[in-house]
C-alpha positions as CSV (number, residue, x, y, z in Angstrom):
1,M,89.7,116.6,97.5
2,Y,88.6,113.4,98.7
3,T,89.5,110.3,100.5
4,A,89.6,107.0,98.8
5,V,91.3,103.5,98.4
6,V,93.6,104.1,95.3
7,L,94.3,101.2,93.3
8,T,98.2,100.0,92.9
9,A,99.1,99.8,89.7
10,E,99.2,96.2,89.2
11,S,95.7,96.1,90.4
12,R,94.2,98.7,88.2
13,D,95.7,96.6,85.2
14,E,94.3,93.5,86.5
15,L,90.8,95.2,87.0
16,L,90.8,96.9,83.7
17,A,91.7,93.9,81.9
18,Q,89.2,91.8,83.5
19,H,86.3,94.3,83.4
20,V,86.6,96.9,80.7
21,R,85.9,96.3,76.9
22,N,87.2,99.5,75.9
23,P,83.7,101.6,75.3
24,E,84.7,103.5,72.1
25,G,84.9,107.1,73.4
26,W,84.5,106.7,76.9
27,H,86.8,107.7,79.9
28,V,88.6,104.7,81.5
29,K,88.9,105.4,85.1
30,G,89.5,102.3,87.5
31,H,91.6,104.5,89.7
32,H,89.9,104.3,93.3
33,M,87.1,103.6,95.6
34,T,85.8,106.7,97.2
35,V,85.6,106.8,101.0
36,S,84.4,110.5,101.4
37,M,84.6,113.9,100.0
38,G,86.9,116.1,101.7
39,P,90.1,115.9,103.5
40,A,91.1,112.6,105.1
41,S,91.2,114.1,108.4
42,S,87.2,114.3,108.3
43,S,86.9,110.9,106.7
44,P,85.7,107.8,108.1
45,A,89.0,106.2,107.3
46,A,91.5,109.0,108.6
47,H,93.1,106.3,110.9
48,L,93.9,104.4,108.1
49,V,95.6,106.7,105.6
50,G,98.6,105.3,104.1
51,Q,97.8,101.8,105.0
52,T,97.2,99.1,101.7
53,V,94.1,97.2,102.0
54,E,92.5,94.5,100.2
55,L,89.4,94.9,97.7
56,T,87.4,91.9,96.6
57,V,85.6,92.5,93.3
58,L,81.8,91.1,93.8
59,R,79.6,92.3,91.1
60,H,79.6,94.4,87.8
61,G,77.1,97.1,87.0
62,V,75.9,99.2,84.4
63,L,73.7,102.4,84.1
64,E,73.0,102.1,80.3
65,G,74.9,104.7,78.0
66,A,76.4,106.3,80.9
67,V,78.8,104.3,83.3
68,T,80.2,101.0,84.3
69,A,81.5,100.1,87.8
70,V,82.3,97.2,90.0
71,E,81.0,96.5,93.6
72,V,83.5,95.9,96.0
73,A,84.1,94.6,99.7
74,C,86.3,96.2,101.8
75,S,87.1,96.8,105.4
76,V,87.4,100.5,104.8
77,P,84.3,102.5,105.6
78,S,82.8,104.5,102.6
79,K,79.8,107.0,102.5
80,N,78.6,105.4,99.4
81,A,75.7,102.9,99.7
82,I,77.5,100.6,97.5
83,K,81.2,100.4,97.6
84,H,82.4,100.6,94.1
85,V,85.1,101.1,91.8
86,T,84.1,103.2,88.7
87,L,85.4,101.7,85.4
88,A,84.4,103.9,82.6
89,H,81.9,106.7,81.7
90,S,80.5,108.0,78.7
91,P,81.7,111.6,77.6
92,T,78.5,113.2,78.7
93,T,78.2,111.7,82.0
94,K,80.4,111.8,85.1
95,P,82.0,109.0,87.1
96,V,79.8,109.9,90.2
97,M,76.8,108.3,88.3
98,A,78.1,104.9,89.2
99,N,76.3,105.9,92.6
100,S,72.8,105.3,90.5
101,I,73.6,102.0,89.1
102,I,70.7,99.6,90.4
103,D,71.6,96.5,87.8
104,W,74.5,94.5,89.1
105,V,75.4,91.1,88.2
106,D,77.6,88.8,90.2
107,V,81.2,88.0,88.6
108,L,83.8,85.6,89.8
109,P,85.6,87.5,92.7
110,Q,89.0,89.2,92.0
111,T,91.4,90.4,94.8
112,L,92.9,94.1,94.4
113,Y,95.1,96.2,96.5
114,G,95.0,99.7,97.5
115,V,96.3,102.3,99.7
116,V,94.2,104.7,101.4
117,Q,94.8,108.2,100.5
118,E,93.4,111.6,100.5
119,V,93.5,112.8,96.8
120,A,93.6,116.3,95.7
């Protein structure tokens, strides 16, 4: 279980169309920005559950051969050092590897929307 800003279907589609070039065999995600692990009641965003919020894409990052993500700005707090949405990961890695990305490149800002939720 974790608490996250889960992207709306429209925002997910726009994000993936803009930033994912369909890496062969990779698992495409683009689902959420993690706030924290565990139930929403113990999350720094507990008071925001159910609210729709705005995220702004700032940069694109890649951990070569492992994972790709976009860094986002958002008013919702996150326990991750860099707020991000994992876009895709290789079959031999996990989405959490996006926390290891250090090479970020500025992109044209893109506005996304999501809902703060507890995800089982």
